[in-house]
N, C-alpha and C positions, 0 to 999 in steps of 0.2 A: 792549198786546200784548207777549208775551214774545219777546225777541230770540233769534235762532238764530245759532250760530257758523258756520253753513254759508254760504259766499259764493255758492252757486248761487241762481238766480232762483226755481226751484221745487224743493222736496224733499218727496217723499212717502215715509213710513217705515211699513212693516208695515200698510198701509192695507187695511181690510175695509169692505165695504158689504153689509148684510144687509137684505132687505125681508121684512116679516112680513105674511102674509095668512092670517087665521084660524089654523089650526094648521100652516101651511106656512112654512118659512124658505127664502128664495131668496138664495143667496150670489152677488151680482152681481160683487163684487170680493173677492179673497182674497190677503192678504199682498203687496200691490203696493208695490214699492220703485222709485222713479223720481226721477231728477234731470234737470232741464232747465237748462242754463246760459244766461246772457244772450247773446243773438245767435244761438242755435241755431234750427234749423228741424226740427221733429220731426213725423213722421206716425204716427198710431195706426191700425192695421188689424186686421181680424178679421171673422169671420162675424156675421151678424145675431144679436143676443142675447148676444154674448160679453162685454159689459160696457164697450165702448169709449165709448158715449154717457154711461153712468153715470160713468165716469172723467172725461170732459170736463165734466160738470155739477159734479163736486166741484172740479175745477181752477178752474172759473168761479165758485165759491162760490154756485152755485144749489142745491147739496145739501151735506150734511155726512156724513162717514164714520161708520160704526158703531164702528170701532176704528182706532187708528193716529194718525199726525200729518201735518199739512200745513203746511209753511213756505213763505211767499211773500215775496220781497224781504227775506229775513232775519228775518221775524216769524212767530210761530206763529198761524195763522189757523184752527186746527182747531175751536175751541169758541166762536167768536164768535156773538153773537146776530144776529137777522135784520137789524136796522138797521145794525149794524157791518159785516156782510157786504155789504150793499147799498152802503154808502159806499166800501168798498175796491174792490168790483166796478166801480163807476163811475169810480174814479180809476185803477185799476191794470190793468183787463182790458178788452180790446176783443173783441166778438163778431161773427162772420160766420156767418150761418145759411144753410141750404140754401134756405129759403123767402123770403129777403130781409128779411121782416118790416118793410117800409116802411109808413108810415101814409098811406093813400090820399088823405086830404084835406089833407095838408101837402105843400109844395113840396120839391124836392130839398134846397134850402138849409135849409129848416125841419126836414126829417128828420135831416140831419146835425147840426144845432145842438141838437136836442132833448135828448140826453143831457148836453150841456154845461150846459144851463140848470139842472140839478140840482147843479152844482158851485159851492159858495159861494166857492171860491178863484179863480173866473174871472168877470170882469166882462163886460158886454155887448160892449164894443169888442174885447176879447180874443177872445170867442166868435166874433165875425164874422171876425176875422183867422184863427183856427184853422180855421173852416169853409172859408174861401177857399183856404187852403193845402192842406187835405185834398182838396178837389174838384180842385185843380190836380194833385195827385199821382196821381189816378186819371183825369185828362183828362176831367172832367165839369163843369168850370166854366161851359161854354157852355149847360149844361142846368139851371143853378141855380134858375130860376123855373118849370121844368116840374113836372108832377105825375107820380107813378109810373106811372099808366095811359098816359102819353105816351111811355114808355120801353120799350125791348126788355128781354128778360130779362137779357141780358148787361149792359146799361146799369144796370138796377136793382141787380145784384150789385155793380157798381163803386161805386154810391152807398152801398150797404151797407158796402162796404170803407172808403169815406171816413168814414162815421159811426163805424166801429170805430177808426179811426186818429186822428180829429180831436183827441181828448183826450190824445194821446201816451201811450198805456198801456204798462205794462211788458211785457205779453204779449198777443198776438193768438190767440184760440181760434176755429178755423174748423171748423164742423160740416158735413161734406159740402158744401163751398162750390160745387161744380160739379154737384151732384145734379140740379138743375132746368134745366140748360143743355145746348144742343147742343154738338157737339164743337168747333166754331169758337169759340163764346163761352167754353166751358170752358177752352180753351187760352189765350185772352186773360186770363181771370181768374187762371189759374195763372202766366202770365207776370207779372202784376201782383204776385202774392205773392212771386215770385222777386225782383222789383225791390225790394219792400219789405224783404225779407230782406237783399238786398245793401246796402241803406241802413242796416242795423243792427237791424231788427225781429226780435223773438223770436216765433216762430210755432209753435203746436201744432195740428195738423190731424187730424181724424178723417175717414177716407175708406175706401171699399171699392174704389176704382179704383187698380190697381197703377201705372198711368201717372202719376197724381197723387202717389201715395205716393213714387214714385222721385225726385220733385223735391226731397225733403227731405234734410237732412244725415243723419238717423237715421230708420230705419223700425222701429217697435215693433209687435210682433204680440201680440194678446191672444187667449187661448182659455179658455173657461169661467172668466172672471174673473181669470185669471192671466197675467202677462207671460211668454211663452214664447220670445220672441226680441227682441233689441235690436241692430240691425245699423247700422253707420255706413257709409253710402254703398254703392255697388255694388262698389267695388274693394277694400274692406277686409274682414277676417274678422268674423264675428259675435262679439259680446261674450257671454261666459258669463253666464247669468242665475241 
């Protein structure tokens, strides 16, 4: 991979994403420039269809841009092939999904361990240690042998967070992490993300909830595929985009 001189964890430069359907071009993202520094907590907000989920997919190497560049941890990851993207995704990126995406016939411990099993650099004893540490971080070690169906929605999301952080990724990508939770459990999950951020985690979260967005260091707003605002906390002025 080509190295970047940028010390930021994530750098997107003049990024476009165009979807082609028959004779129709849909510009999901247009000329997106974005930098996320190590240790930052960033939220991405916008109306349905504005491009925020597309942006998160590109950040997570689940999709590729049509134009522009993406540097992650100082390397150009714009044009990697499918296998290269999968390897970096497993090592560098932790995902937290709205729907939890736990495997029903695996225990809590097995769900958290599964992504680690694809890492050639982590042996079995180290995997067990990482799983134990991750479950302790989300206060779910006492449920290690339970199955997802035996857990509440809030507990399932905590397990999903443990799965995301077990491999010690460079960045956590959260896609509407409280979307399937009631207000009490949503607050608990957001408190957990705050705790992880305080411990040094870099987090990028897509959310439509202003209360969740306000927890972040920066609030980025997208409209029609373009970044229209990049605001640092509630007490500072908006950055010109």
